[in-house]
PLY file of the C-alpha trace (Angstrom):
ply
format ascii 1.0
element vertex 378
property float x
property float y
property float z
element edge 377
property int vertex1
property int vertex2
end_header
82.44 -70.90 44.84
81.37 -70.29 47.88
79.87 -66.76 47.01
78.63 -68.23 43.77
82.14 -66.03 42.56
84.17 -68.70 40.24
87.22 -66.99 41.34
86.65 -67.73 45.56
89.64 -69.62 45.32
91.43 -67.02 45.56
90.92 -66.83 48.99
91.67 -69.55 51.08
90.42 -69.24 55.00
88.25 -72.68 55.05
90.68 -74.71 57.32
92.21 -71.73 59.49
90.57 -72.74 62.36
89.64 -68.59 63.31
86.32 -67.90 64.11
84.42 -64.62 64.56
81.82 -62.97 66.78
80.26 -59.72 65.73
79.46 -56.75 68.16
76.74 -54.66 66.91
73.48 -56.05 65.29
73.00 -52.30 63.39
71.86 -52.40 59.74
75.15 -53.11 58.25
75.41 -56.32 60.06
73.53 -58.43 57.83
75.66 -58.71 54.90
78.76 -59.75 56.95
76.53 -62.07 59.00
75.95 -63.38 55.12
78.80 -62.92 53.72
81.71 -64.07 56.80
80.46 -67.90 56.50
80.55 -67.98 53.14
84.64 -66.56 53.21
85.06 -69.78 55.13
85.05 -67.55 58.48
81.90 -68.61 60.66
80.59 -66.53 63.01
80.02 -68.18 66.63
78.74 -65.48 67.85
76.64 -61.72 68.07
75.94 -59.65 70.42
75.01 -56.02 71.24
73.59 -53.86 73.98
70.31 -54.72 72.94
69.97 -58.24 73.33
66.28 -59.00 71.84
68.50 -57.07 69.00
70.81 -59.69 68.73
68.34 -62.61 69.25
66.89 -61.71 66.38
69.80 -61.22 64.57
71.09 -65.01 65.58
68.31 -66.54 64.85
67.74 -64.91 61.09
71.13 -66.17 60.40
71.12 -69.21 62.80
74.28 -68.05 64.31
74.58 -70.21 67.79
74.85 -67.50 70.26
73.32 -64.31 70.93
74.91 -62.94 74.14
75.82 -59.33 75.90
78.78 -57.61 74.94
81.04 -59.39 77.67
79.63 -62.57 77.30
81.40 -62.80 73.87
84.55 -61.19 74.69
84.98 -64.04 77.34
84.20 -66.73 74.50
87.24 -69.30 73.95
85.76 -69.94 70.75
86.25 -65.98 69.10
89.45 -65.68 67.22
88.40 -62.25 65.41
85.46 -59.47 66.64
83.98 -57.54 64.16
83.20 -54.43 65.89
79.94 -53.01 64.41
79.13 -50.60 66.95
78.63 -46.87 66.63
81.64 -44.63 65.65
81.97 -42.97 69.20
81.92 -47.22 70.44
85.07 -48.29 68.13
87.46 -47.66 70.17
86.40 -49.14 73.54
85.22 -52.08 72.16
87.93 -52.50 69.82
90.27 -52.28 72.81
88.55 -54.63 75.03
88.51 -57.32 72.11
92.50 -56.54 72.05
92.94 -57.30 75.58
90.69 -60.42 75.97
93.00 -61.85 73.04
90.88 -61.08 70.27
92.12 -59.61 66.64
90.23 -57.09 65.44
88.02 -55.53 62.37
86.49 -52.51 62.50
83.99 -50.63 60.81
84.45 -46.93 59.61
86.34 -44.96 61.45
89.02 -46.95 63.42
88.05 -44.63 66.10
86.40 -40.96 66.44
90.06 -39.92 68.00
94.06 -40.17 67.35
94.99 -40.55 70.47
92.52 -43.78 70.88
93.22 -45.12 67.34
97.15 -44.93 67.70
96.86 -46.69 71.34
94.78 -49.35 69.82
97.34 -50.30 67.03
100.23 -50.18 69.73
97.60 -52.78 72.06
97.50 -54.36 69.44
101.69 -54.73 68.31
102.53 -55.60 72.32
99.65 -58.44 71.74
100.65 -59.73 68.56
97.44 -59.19 67.50
96.11 -57.73 63.94
93.49 -54.72 63.31
91.99 -54.29 60.58
89.57 -51.57 59.84
86.59 -51.41 56.78
86.19 -49.95 54.33
86.95 -53.24 52.59
85.26 -52.70 49.25
89.05 -51.36 47.57
89.79 -54.52 47.78
86.78 -55.43 44.94
86.98 -55.39 41.98
86.44 -52.21 40.43
88.91 -50.23 42.38
91.79 -53.32 41.86
90.84 -52.95 38.46
91.58 -49.22 38.91
94.88 -49.75 40.86
96.28 -52.22 37.62
95.55 -50.33 35.07
97.56 -47.29 37.12
100.10 -49.89 37.44
100.60 -50.36 34.09
100.71 -46.62 33.44
97.69 -46.07 31.93
97.55 -42.58 32.38
100.75 -42.26 32.97
101.98 -40.47 35.72
99.26 -39.12 37.87
98.96 -35.39 38.30
96.01 -34.66 40.06
91.89 -35.77 41.02
88.71 -34.72 42.17
86.94 -36.62 44.87
83.16 -35.69 45.10
80.84 -37.34 47.61
77.71 -35.29 47.71
74.13 -35.98 49.03
71.25 -34.94 51.29
71.91 -36.19 54.57
71.17 -39.80 56.06
68.04 -38.46 57.70
65.95 -39.58 54.61
66.12 -42.87 54.80
67.77 -44.38 58.43
65.61 -44.66 61.38
67.77 -42.92 63.70
69.99 -41.05 62.25
71.51 -38.54 64.52
74.92 -40.67 65.40
75.67 -39.73 61.43
75.70 -35.43 63.37
77.65 -36.46 66.00
81.24 -36.29 66.10
82.91 -38.43 64.79
80.21 -38.28 62.18
79.30 -35.62 59.28
80.13 -36.61 55.60
83.60 -36.97 56.23
83.95 -39.41 58.68
80.90 -41.21 57.87
81.76 -41.82 53.71
85.34 -40.05 53.89
87.39 -43.51 54.43
85.56 -45.22 51.30
87.44 -41.81 49.44
90.37 -41.47 50.90
90.90 -45.48 50.93
90.51 -45.43 47.40
93.17 -42.57 46.78
95.73 -43.87 49.69
95.38 -47.64 47.52
96.04 -45.87 44.29
98.44 -43.00 45.08
99.88 -43.72 48.05
99.85 -42.09 51.56
98.94 -38.32 51.60
101.62 -35.43 53.09
99.83 -32.11 53.35
95.78 -31.28 53.30
94.12 -27.70 53.78
90.50 -27.40 53.90
87.37 -25.50 54.98
84.42 -26.88 56.44
80.60 -25.82 57.91
76.94 -27.19 59.37
74.54 -25.07 57.22
71.77 -25.63 60.24
71.79 -26.41 63.87
69.00 -29.27 63.65
67.94 -31.90 61.51
64.70 -33.94 61.10
64.67 -37.61 61.07
62.44 -38.68 58.02
61.70 -42.55 58.20
60.93 -45.11 60.92
59.57 -44.42 64.26
61.10 -41.44 64.68
59.97 -39.63 61.18
59.44 -35.91 62.52
61.82 -35.91 65.65
64.60 -33.13 65.64
68.50 -34.07 66.10
71.19 -31.87 66.78
73.75 -31.21 64.16
77.17 -31.10 66.20
79.26 -32.20 63.45
80.24 -30.09 59.57
77.58 -30.75 56.88
79.87 -29.94 54.41
83.50 -29.95 54.18
85.83 -28.89 51.03
89.82 -30.09 50.79
92.55 -30.49 49.38
94.83 -33.40 49.26
98.52 -32.90 48.41
99.83 -36.75 48.26
103.56 -37.66 49.05
104.24 -39.00 45.33
103.04 -35.34 43.89
99.92 -35.33 42.52
97.21 -33.35 44.26
93.34 -33.81 44.56
90.19 -32.15 45.62
87.84 -33.85 47.92
84.36 -32.98 48.51
82.05 -34.36 51.28
78.44 -33.02 51.86
75.35 -34.32 53.37
74.01 -30.92 51.97
73.53 -30.94 47.76
69.82 -32.35 46.96
71.17 -32.81 43.12
74.64 -32.88 41.30
76.20 -34.61 38.11
79.51 -34.39 39.76
82.08 -37.83 38.98
82.48 -39.15 42.36
86.33 -39.99 41.48
88.61 -39.10 38.41
92.67 -39.50 38.15
94.07 -37.16 35.77
97.63 -38.57 34.52
100.26 -36.95 31.43
98.93 -39.69 28.97
95.25 -40.36 30.09
92.40 -39.52 32.36
90.77 -42.86 34.71
87.22 -42.54 36.28
86.74 -45.20 39.22
83.54 -46.45 40.47
81.61 -45.14 43.39
84.60 -46.39 45.77
81.13 -47.76 48.85
80.89 -50.19 45.81
82.59 -53.19 44.76
81.86 -52.99 40.96
82.39 -51.07 38.10
82.12 -48.91 35.63
85.89 -47.95 35.27
86.24 -46.15 32.02
89.47 -45.27 31.26
90.28 -41.87 28.22
94.06 -41.39 26.38
95.42 -38.51 24.64
92.54 -38.76 22.11
89.82 -38.03 24.82
87.36 -40.40 24.43
85.89 -42.31 27.66
85.96 -46.36 26.82
84.95 -48.79 29.76
87.04 -50.90 30.75
86.49 -54.58 31.42
86.77 -55.49 35.37
90.04 -57.71 35.46
89.11 -58.76 39.24
86.83 -61.29 41.53
84.83 -59.71 44.00
82.71 -57.70 42.06
79.14 -57.72 44.46
78.44 -56.64 47.89
81.46 -58.46 49.71
81.73 -57.15 52.83
83.71 -58.86 54.82
86.61 -59.66 52.20
88.57 -57.59 54.76
87.71 -59.88 57.37
88.51 -63.00 55.41
91.67 -60.70 54.25
92.81 -60.22 58.01
92.20 -64.21 58.93
94.64 -64.92 56.02
97.31 -62.62 57.36
97.29 -64.04 60.72
98.05 -67.05 58.99
100.65 -66.32 56.83
102.08 -63.36 58.95
101.84 -60.79 57.45
100.03 -56.82 57.31
96.09 -57.15 56.48
95.29 -55.07 53.52
92.22 -53.46 54.76
94.93 -52.45 57.84
94.88 -50.60 61.26
97.54 -48.76 59.47
95.76 -47.97 56.66
92.52 -46.89 58.50
94.81 -44.65 60.99
96.06 -42.93 58.41
93.26 -41.98 56.67
92.02 -40.62 60.16
95.00 -38.40 60.47
93.02 -36.85 56.71
90.25 -36.33 58.25
90.82 -34.59 61.38
93.56 -32.87 59.78
90.86 -31.32 57.09
88.65 -30.08 59.86
91.85 -28.97 61.55
92.79 -26.99 58.45
89.21 -25.47 58.28
89.36 -24.10 61.47
92.72 -22.57 61.52
92.98 -21.44 58.78
96.70 -23.07 57.45
97.75 -26.01 55.31
98.44 -29.22 57.36
101.15 -31.81 57.42
100.34 -35.37 58.45
102.83 -37.50 60.28
101.89 -40.53 59.76
103.09 -42.62 56.22
101.71 -46.33 55.10
102.53 -48.17 52.35
100.08 -48.98 49.53
98.56 -52.05 50.32
99.30 -55.30 48.65
97.08 -55.67 45.50
95.02 -58.15 45.20
95.20 -61.44 42.36
93.54 -60.86 39.04
91.48 -63.64 37.63
94.72 -64.17 35.78
96.45 -64.73 38.64
98.01 -68.26 39.87
98.41 -69.49 43.09
95.07 -69.68 44.86
95.73 -67.39 47.35
95.57 -63.41 48.55
0 1
1 2
2 3
3 4
4 5
5 6
6 7
7 8
8 9
9 10
10 11
11 12
12 13
13 14
14 15
15 16
16 17
17 18
18 19
19 20
20 21
21 22
22 23
23 24
24 25
25 26
26 27
27 28
28 29
29 30
30 31
31 32
32 33
33 34
34 35
35 36
36 37
37 38
38 39
39 40
40 41
41 42
42 43
43 44
44 45
45 46
46 47
47 48
48 49
49 50
50 51
51 52
52 53
53 54
54 55
55 56
56 57
57 58
58 59
59 60
60 61
61 62
62 63
63 64
64 65
65 66
66 67
67 68
68 69
69 70
70 71
71 72
72 73
73 74
74 75
75 76
76 77
77 78
78 79
79 80
80 81
81 82
82 83
83 84
84 85
85 86
86 87
87 88
88 89
89 90
90 91
91 92
92 93
93 94
94 95
95 96
96 97
97 98
98 99
99 100
100 101
101 102
102 103
103 104
104 105
105 106
106 107
107 108
108 109
109 110
110 111
111 112
112 113
113 114
114 115
115 116
116 117
117 118
118 119
119 120
120 121
121 122
122 123
123 124
124 125
125 126
126 127
127 128
128 129
129 130
130 131
131 132
132 133
133 134
134 135
135 136
136 137
137 138
138 139
139 140
140 141
141 142
142 143
143 144
144 145
145 146
146 147
147 148
148 149
149 150
150 151
151 152
152 153
153 154
154 155
155 156
156 157
157 158
158 159
159 160
160 161
161 162
162 163
163 164
164 165
165 166
166 167
167 168
168 169
169 170
170 171
171 172
172 173
173 174
174 175
175 176
176 177
177 178
178 179
179 180
180 181
181 182
182 183
183 184
184 185
185 186
186 187
187 188
188 189
189 190
190 191
191 192
192 193
193 194
194 195
195 196
196 197
197 198
198 199
199 200
200 201
201 202
202 203
203 204
204 205
205 206
206 207
207 208
208 209
209 210
210 211
211 212
212 213
213 214
214 215
215 216
216 217
217 218
218 219
219 220
220 221
221 222
222 223
223 224
224 225
225 226
226 227
227 228
228 229
229 230
230 231
231 232
232 233
233 234
234 235
235 236
236 237
237 238
238 239
239 240
240 241
241 242
242 243
243 244
244 245
245 246
246 247
247 248
248 249
249 250
250 251
251 252
252 253
253 254
254 255
255 256
256 257
257 258
258 259
259 260
260 261
261 262
262 263
263 264
264 265
265 266
266 267
267 268
268 269
269 270
270 271
271 272
272 273
273 274
274 275
275 276
276 277
277 278
278 279
279 280
280 281
281 282
282 283
283 284
284 285
285 286
286 287
287 288
288 289
289 290
290 291
291 292
292 293
293 294
294 295
295 296
296 297
297 298
298 299
299 300
300 301
301 302
302 303
303 304
304 305
305 306
306 307
307 308
308 309
309 310
310 311
311 312
312 313
313 314
314 315
315 316
316 317
317 318
318 319
319 320
320 321
321 322
322 323
323 324
324 325
325 326
326 327
327 328
328 329
329 330
330 331
331 332
332 333
333 334
334 335
335 336
336 337
337 338
338 339
339 340
340 341
341 342
342 343
343 344
344 345
345 346
346 347
347 348
348 349
349 350
350 351
351 352
352 353
353 354
354 355
355 356
356 357
357 358
358 359
359 360
360 361
361 362
362 363
363 364
364 365
365 366
366 367
367 368
368 369
369 370
370 371
371 372
372 373
373 374
374 375
375 376
376 377
């Protein structure tokens, strides 16, 4: 149907009349501009501090209006703001959108500070508005298939897990990578939300963490683009190793790093009393999903849920539908706040040399419909 997916009728936002405006026209904006109209959420305006960039994006994707940020926020045709600015601006832009009466969907993380994140959710609640936050990869075919397998008891009671996000850093490919190494960035804040959101979707909230962190060099060098060869400071840890204790019992090892040039570790695995589950890359929507039982032999499992291609924007569509249905979005601000607290707690534990208790709690998001689900809605 709208995304070339035979199961697109599982999400029905057409006819709800909600329109999106995108603030931030950098690299990630293209996939949102491509997908949102296919999800039945038209993009009516784009804005950026660089107005020429906004105009170029509008022309490329057929958006009627390119404008300044304040003009988009004042636009009565915009019902939901998709905030794709750099992390340091997430809170300020999202708060301005809420005060303008718009629902907000933020790129991850929700904010760089916990106080700002809590203020956003309080503001939204006081105005009857919704806040959602990336990643929405947890709503895709691969991770939803994994959740269904867990809920069916395919590995018994979950006991433990491992999660590894290891790379040499984004400066080899990103044309302007300095913000990845600023406070609110680093491997934990940049990529950790994918892994933590997946784990919380599977296992529920985290109760306690401990960890270690370091930056092995004070500077990095841009490896491509117009700024190639320029050096920039590293202002946040580039390697973070932690242990997460979940309220439901499992203990999971998490390592995020921009200091690893090569590895053979799995991205995500969960271990239970009756078997083990190998999860796909949580930065993607598809598989593979692998399952092992007591025979200790891995087998690939067929995906049972839709959206196995790059479906970024699915979380925005779910938020639009949640607003109409009076429910909490699956990729919710509450989930993003919990993820943010876990990340801050890992760095706090590393700094203080002790375990840190997590104070926020969050319910596991509602499961997505499978291929066989009837009803035609999310």
